[in-house]
C-alpha positions as CSV (number, residue, x, y, z in Angstrom):
1,M,1.0,9.0,-4.6
2,A,3.5,11.6,-3.3
3,E,-0.1,14.1,-3.3
4,V,-0.9,11.5,-0.4
5,I,2.6,10.9,0.8
6,A,2.6,15.3,1.2
7,A,-1.1,15.5,2.7
8,W,0.3,12.8,5.4
9,R,3.4,14.3,6.5
10,A,1.3,18.2,6.4
11,A,-1.3,16.1,8.8
12,G,1.2,14.6,10.9
13,L,0.2,11.0,10.7
14,P,2.1,8.4,10.9
15,L,3.7,6.8,7.1
16,V,5.2,3.3,7.2
17,H,6.6,2.3,4.1
18,V,7.0,-1.2,2.7
19,R,9.4,-2.3,0.5
20,H,9.7,-5.7,-1.1
21,D,13.4,-7.3,-0.1
22,S,12.7,-10.7,-2.8
23,V,14.7,-13.6,-2.2
24,E,13.6,-14.4,-5.8
25,P,16.7,-14.3,-8.4
26,A,15.4,-13.0,-11.1
27,S,12.9,-10.3,-9.0
28,P,13.0,-7.3,-10.2
29,Y,12.6,-6.4,-6.2
30,Q,15.5,-8.1,-5.0
31,P,17.9,-5.8,-3.0
32,G,20.2,-4.2,-5.9
33,G,17.3,-4.6,-8.7
34,P,15.8,-2.4,-11.0
35,G,12.6,-2.3,-8.6
36,H,14.2,-2.9,-5.3
37,A,14.8,1.3,-4.7
38,F,11.9,3.8,-3.5
39,K,10.8,5.9,-6.0
40,P,12.1,9.3,-5.7
41,E,8.4,10.7,-5.4
42,A,7.9,8.3,-2.6
43,L,11.2,8.3,-0.6
44,P,10.8,7.9,3.2
45,Q,12.1,11.0,5.2
46,P,14.3,10.4,8.4
47,G,12.2,9.3,11.1
48,E,9.7,7.6,9.1
49,T,9.0,3.2,9.0
50,V,10.6,1.1,6.7
51,L,9.7,-2.4,6.6
52,G,11.6,-4.8,4.2
53,K,9.2,-7.5,3.5
54,S,9.9,-11.0,1.3
55,T,6.8,-12.1,0.7
56,T,3.5,-10.6,-0.4
57,S,1.8,-9.6,2.7
58,A,3.5,-6.6,4.6
59,F,1.9,-8.8,7.6
60,V,4.3,-11.6,6.7
61,G,7.6,-11.9,8.0
62,T,7.3,-8.3,9.8
63,D,6.1,-6.7,12.7
64,L,3.7,-4.9,11.2
65,E,0.7,-6.2,13.4
66,T,2.1,-5.7,16.6
67,M,3.6,-2.4,15.5
68,L,0.3,-1.5,14.8
69,T,-1.5,-2.6,18.1
70,A,1.1,-1.3,20.0
71,A,0.4,2.5,18.6
72,G,-3.5,1.5,18.8
73,R,-4.0,1.9,15.0
74,T,-7.1,0.1,14.1
75,T,-7.1,1.7,10.2
76,L,-4.8,1.4,7.4
77,V,-5.0,3.7,4.1
78,V,-3.1,1.4,1.3
79,C,-1.3,2.6,-1.2
80,G,1.3,0.9,-3.4
81,V,2.5,-1.4,-6.3
82,L,1.4,-4.0,-7.3
83,T,-2.2,-3.8,-7.4
84,H,-3.2,-7.6,-7.8
85,N,-0.2,-8.3,-5.8
86,S,1.1,-7.0,-2.8
87,V,-1.0,-4.6,-2.3
88,E,-3.7,-7.2,-2.3
89,A,-1.9,-9.2,-0.4
90,T,-1.7,-7.0,2.0
91,V,-5.1,-5.9,2.4
92,R,-6.9,-9.0,2.6
93,H,-4.4,-9.7,5.6
94,A,-5.3,-6.5,7.3
95,G,-8.9,-7.2,6.6
96,D,-8.7,-10.4,8.2
97,L,-6.1,-9.3,10.7
98,G,-10.0,-6.6,11.9
99,F,-8.0,-3.6,10.8
100,R,-10.2,-1.0,8.9
101,V,-8.6,-0.9,5.5
102,F,-9.2,2.1,2.7
103,V,-6.5,1.7,-0.8
104,I,-6.4,4.9,-2.9
105,A,-7.0,3.7,-6.2
106,D,-5.6,5.8,-8.2
107,A,-2.5,5.6,-6.2
108,C,-1.8,2.0,-7.2
109,A,-0.4,0.8,-10.1
110,A,-1.1,-2.7,-11.6
111,V,1.0,-4.1,-15.1
112,D,0.1,-6.4,-17.7
113,K,-0.8,-10.1,-16.8
114,R,-1.3,-13.1,-19.0
115,D,-3.8,-15.4,-18.0
116,L,-3.1,-19.5,-18.1
117,A,-5.2,-19.5,-21.5
118,G,-2.5,-16.9,-22.6
119,R,-4.6,-13.8,-23.5
120,L,-2.9,-10.5,-22.0
121,W,-4.9,-8.7,-19.8
122,A,-4.4,-4.9,-19.8
123,A,-2.5,-3.2,-16.6
124,E,-6.1,-1.0,-16.5
125,D,-8.1,-4.0,-16.2
126,V,-6.0,-6.2,-14.0
127,H,-5.8,-2.6,-11.8
128,A,-10.0,-2.3,-11.9
129,L,-10.6,-6.2,-11.3
130,S,-8.1,-6.1,-7.8
131,L,-10.2,-3.6,-6.7
132,A,-13.5,-4.9,-7.4
133,H,-12.0,-8.2,-5.4
134,M,-11.1,-5.8,-2.3
135,D,-13.6,-3.5,-2.3
136,G,-16.3,-4.1,0.6
137,Q,-14.9,-7.0,2.6
138,Y,-11.6,-6.1,3.1
139,A,-11.2,-2.5,2.2
140,T,-13.0,0.3,0.7
141,I,-12.0,1.5,-2.5
142,V,-11.4,5.5,-2.5
143,D,-9.4,7.8,-4.4
144,S,-6.3,10.8,-3.5
145,V,-8.8,13.8,-3.1
146,T,-10.4,11.7,-0.7
147,A,-7.7,10.8,1.0
148,C,-5.9,13.8,1.1
149,E,-8.8,15.7,2.4
150,A,-9.4,13.0,5.4
151,A,-5.9,14.1,6.1
152,R,-6.5,17.7,5.6
153,I,-9.7,17.2,8.2
154,V,-7.5,15.4,10.7
155,A,-4.7,17.9,10.8
156,A,-7.2,20.6,11.3
157,R,-9.9,17.9,14.1
158,R,-5.5,17.7,15.9
159,R,-5.4,21.7,16.2
160,R,-8.4,22.9,18.0
């Protein structure tokens, strides 16, 4: 994720940082909780947009759609945590709204998840299945090398 953010910044592409401001008392994403702050490698820089959300989708209860539409944005590149939760909800929502979406598979992460039958699914499997759910109808799944190369191509075109 850090490499993608650096590539985006170098290319002068807009970044929107989304933070989960959970209203659930036991959530690690509640303000002040252990999962609330941005990781050091993903810290927003001055001038970059930071949106707080309290649901799984970054479009619910925020100005994200209005902001993107006003700026003429039709394509989103998404990465973050949790693949099977906020990433997938946001990507599905974006797809339903008509945005073209790319998900950077190796810049997202999942955690182990227990199903209703009690089986524990490894984070890698949860991640892979979530990516498979999104691929096609809602998004195109890419890797960070592809995303960074795309940023470099955009930057080169802007310099011409």
